[in-house]
Structures are given as C-alpha cells and as structure tokens.
C-alpha positions in Angstrom: 29.9 -25.2 5.3 32.6 -26.2 2.9 34.6 -23.7 1.2 38.1 -23.7 -0.7 39.1 -20.3 1.1 37.1 -18.3 3.9 34.9 -15.4 3.4 36.4 -12.0 4.0 32.8 -10.4 3.9 31.3 -10.0 7.2 27.8 -11.4 7.7 25.2 -9.4 9.2 21.8 -10.6 10.0 18.8 -8.3 8.9 15.5 -8.8 10.3 13.4 -7.5 13.6 12.0 -10.8 14.6 13.5 -11.1 18.2 13.8 -15.1 18.4 15.4 -14.8 14.8 17.9 -12.3 16.2 18.6 -14.5 19.3 19.0 -17.4 16.9 21.4 -15.8 14.6 23.3 -14.1 17.7 24.2 -17.6 18.7 25.9 -18.3 15.6 29.5 -17.1 15.8 29.5 -16.7 11.7 27.2 -13.5 12.1 29.2 -10.2 13.0 26.5 -7.9 13.3 22.9 -7.0 12.7 20.5 -4.4 10.7 17.1 -3.7 11.2 14.3 -1.0 9.5 11.0 0.3 10.3 9.5 -1.9 7.3 11.0 -4.9 9.0 9.9 -4.0 12.5 6.1 -3.4 11.5 6.1 -6.6 9.7 7.2 -8.5 12.9 4.6 -6.6 14.7 6.7 -4.1 16.8 4.7 -1.6 18.6 7.1 0.6 20.6 10.3 1.4 18.8 12.5 2.1 21.9 11.1 -1.1 23.9 11.9 -3.2 21.0 15.4 -1.8 20.7 16.4 -1.9 24.3 15.0 -5.9 24.0 17.4 -6.4 21.1 20.4 -4.9 23.0 20.1 -6.9 25.7 20.8 -10.0 23.5 23.0 -7.9 21.0 25.4 -6.4 23.2 29.1 -6.8 21.6 28.2 -6.7 17.9 27.4 -3.7 15.7 23.6 -3.3 15.2 21.6 -0.6 13.2 18.5 1.5 14.1 17.2 3.7 11.6 15.6 7.1 11.9 12.0 7.5 10.6 11.5 11.3 10.7 11.1 12.8 7.3 12.3 16.2 8.2 16.0 16.4 8.5 15.7 18.7 12.0 13.7 15.5 13.3 16.0 13.1 12.0 18.7 14.4 14.0 17.0 14.5 16.9 16.1 11.2 16.6 19.7 10.0 15.5 21.3 11.4 18.8 18.6 9.6 21.1 19.2 6.6 19.2 23.4 6.9 19.1 22.8 7.1 22.9 21.2 3.5 23.3 24.7 1.9 23.0 28.2 2.0 21.8 27.6 -0.8 19.4 24.7 1.2 17.7 25.1 2.6 13.9 22.2 5.1 13.2 20.6 4.6 9.8 20.2 7.9 7.9 18.2 7.4 4.4 20.3 8.8 1.6 17.2 11.3 0.8 14.0 12.3 2.3 10.7 11.7 0.7 10.9 14.9 -1.1 14.1 13.6 -2.9 16.3 16.2 -0.6 19.7 14.8 -0.1 20.8 13.9 3.5 24.4 14.9 3.1 24.6 18.1 5.6 22.6 16.1 8.2 25.2 13.0 7.6 27.9 15.5 7.9 26.9 17.3 11.3 26.2 14.0 12.8 29.5 12.1 11.5 31.7 15.4 13.0 30.0 14.9 16.1 31.3 11.4 16.4 27.8 9.8 15.6 28.4 6.2 14.0 26.0 6.1 10.9 24.7 3.9 8.4 23.7 5.6 5.3 20.8 3.5 3.8 18.8 3.0 0.7 21.6 3.8 -1.6 21.4 2.9 -5.4 24.3 4.8 -7.3 28.1 5.3 -7.3 27.1 9.1 -7.2 25.2 8.7 -4.0 28.1 6.8 -2.5 30.7 9.4 -3.5 28.4 12.6 -2.2 27.9 10.5 1.0 31.9 9.6 1.4 32.7 13.5 0.9 30.3 14.2 4.0 31.9 11.6 6.3 34.4 12.5 9.1 37.8 10.8 8.6 37.8 10.1 12.1 34.3 8.5 12.9 33.5 4.8 11.5 30.3 4.8 9.1 28.6 2.4 6.9 27.2 3.0 3.5 24.2 0.5 2.4 23.8 0.0 -1.5 20.8 -2.0 -2.2 22.4 -4.3 -4.4 19.3 -6.8 -4.6 17.0 -3.9 -5.3 19.5 -2.9 -7.9 19.4 -6.3 -9.3 15.3 -6.3 -9.3 15.5 -3.7 -12.1 17.4 -6.0 -14.7 20.8 -4.4 -13.5 23.8 -6.4 -12.7 24.9 -4.9 -9.5 28.6 -6.4 -9.7 30.3 -3.7 -11.4 28.3 -1.1 -9.2 29.5 -2.5 -6.3 33.0 -3.0 -7.3 32.9 1.0 -8.3 31.5 2.0 -4.8 34.5 -0.2 -3.1 36.7 1.9 -5.0 34.8 5.1 -4.2 35.0 4.1 -0.4 38.7 3.8 -0.3 39.0 7.7 0.4 37.3 6.9 3.7 39.2 4.0 5.4 37.1 4.2 8.2 33.8 3.7 6.3 32.5 -0.1 5.4 30.4 -0.7 2.3 27.1 -3.2 3.0 25.8 -5.3 -0.1 22.4 -4.8 1.0 19.0 -6.9 0.4 20.5 -9.6 -1.1 18.1 -12.1 -3.2 20.3 -15.5 -3.1 23.2 -17.3 -1.0 25.2 -16.7 -4.4 25.1 -12.7 -3.7 27.7 -13.4 -0.4 30.2 -14.8 -2.7 29.6 -11.8 -5.0 30.1 -9.3 -2.3 33.0 -11.3 -1.3 34.8 -11.4 -4.4 34.1 -7.5 -5.1 36.0 -6.7 -1.9 32.4 -5.4 -0.2 33.3 -5.3 4.0 29.6 -6.3 4.9 26.6 -8.1 3.3 23.5 -8.1 5.4 20.9 -10.9 4.6 17.7 -12.5 6.2 17.7 -15.4 8.5 16.5 -17.6 5.4 19.1 -16.5 3.2 21.7 -17.0 6.2 20.3 -20.6 6.9 21.2 -21.8 3.6 25.1 -21.5 4.2 24.6 -25.0 5.2 24.4 -26.1 1.5 27.8 -24.2 0.7 29.6 -26.9 -1.1 27.1 -29.7 -1.1 27.7 -32.5 -3.8 25.0 -32.0 -6.4 24.3 -35.3 -7.2 23.5 -35.8 -3.2 21.5 -32.6 -3.7 19.6 -34.1 -7.0 18.6 -37.1 -5.1 17.4 -35.2 -2.0 15.4 -32.9 -4.2 13.8 -36.0 -5.6 13.3 -37.7 -2.6 11.2 -34.6 -1.2 8.9 -34.4 -4.4 8.3 -38.2 -4.1 7.5 -37.7 -0.1 5.6 -34.8 -0.7 3.4 -36.5 -3.3 2.9 -39.6 -1.2 2.0 -37.2 2.1 -0.7 -35.9 -0.2 -2.1 -39.3 -1.2 -2.0 -37.9 -4.9 -3.7 -40.5 -7.2 -3.8 -40.7 -11.2 -6.1 -43.1 -12.6 -4.2 -45.1 -15.3 -5.1 -47.8 -18.0 -3.3 -51.0 -17.4 -2.0 -52.3 -20.8 -3.1 -55.7 -21.6 
C-alpha cells in the first residue's frame, strides 16, 4: 500500500465468516471487527453465542461488535447485558430504532449509564446522531455507526452528512463515528478526510488496499492482459473473412 500520508481512520473488518475473520486478524492494519445478524445468517451461523465465543477466541485484544436481535426494548436490554458479559473488548450493537420506528434512546441511555460499551447502528441522519449523542454517558466509550454506503445508494452524497456527524459527536469525546457499509475503497479515504474515527468494510473491499497508489499505466496493461487470457482460456472463436 503506497500513500503519501498514513490514514488516521481506523480500519474495522465487517463479516461473519470465521476464516475471513482469522485472515483479517492476521493483518495489523485491521484495528477491530463488526458483524450483524444478517451477515451471520449469510455465513450459515446457527448458534449465535457459540459463534461469538469462537470469534472471541480469535479476536481477544481488539474491539468487536455483536448485535442484539430482539424487537422489544426490555428484551434488547437483557440481550445487551448478556452480550456485554462475553468480553471487555465487546461493543453491543443497538439499532437506532425498533421495527415500529420507536427510538432506542431511553435504552441507549440506561445501558450507557450502566457502563455498557455500545455501538448504535443503522443510523442515517444527523438528527439521529444528535439524539443518540444526548443519550450517551460522558464516561462510557461508545460508537455510532452511520450507514454512509446506504445513504449513497439513495443518490445522496454522504460526505457532507458524515462531516456534520463528526461535528455533532465532538460533544462526546468518548464516542467514535463509524462510516458503515462502504461501497468502494475510495470511501476509506473519504472517511479519513472528514475525520471519521473508524470505517468498517468487508474483506472484499479491504483486500483492495494492495492497489492503493498503483501505477495506472501498469494497471491498464494488467487489465488488458486479464481480458486476453480469459478469452484464450475460454477458447472463443470468431470466424472472419480473410482479405484477398
């Protein structure tokens, strides 16, 4: 990886494939990990706690987030306290609202005041960021995950929104902002430029770090070679007329 200046933003790996987590853990550039129930389902995880215990055997000294999956706030709270007990490096992911659109603020406030390190997730607007910040304890570390990639999927530029979120979160120095759900490697540099504390990305995106600073002429040649070799390997033929 070739860069004029080192990144300030911390790189977190997002996934639920144990072998992928082990691979990313071996990379010193990866400073933490996140997962969620959707990624776990896609990875074929059957037993939530057993999976988490296996992950924590690998990720013992870097932050990792596990998410509650209840919809009622009292059940979320019970799950959060259980998940928090799994390790001192665990952040408990609490969705910004439940499926009825009810704000999770009171639960966030209770848990944060009780010393539970949270990761408030599925956040999309500066207004949500502001409301969450008001609920966080000044003494308990926390994370707010703003889904910049999903915001971009709506045709909106996430950079101004994330810049605003960084400003709002200055009111809670113990809280960090995640640029979540990035769609391309460029998002890492965008997150860094606006002062995001963390960006969480899938292994596919993180593996592209090896291309940073690559010579574009060389990259162009490699692309042409790839197309040529794939065409040859497929034994494609086009009959052409030979000119007299």
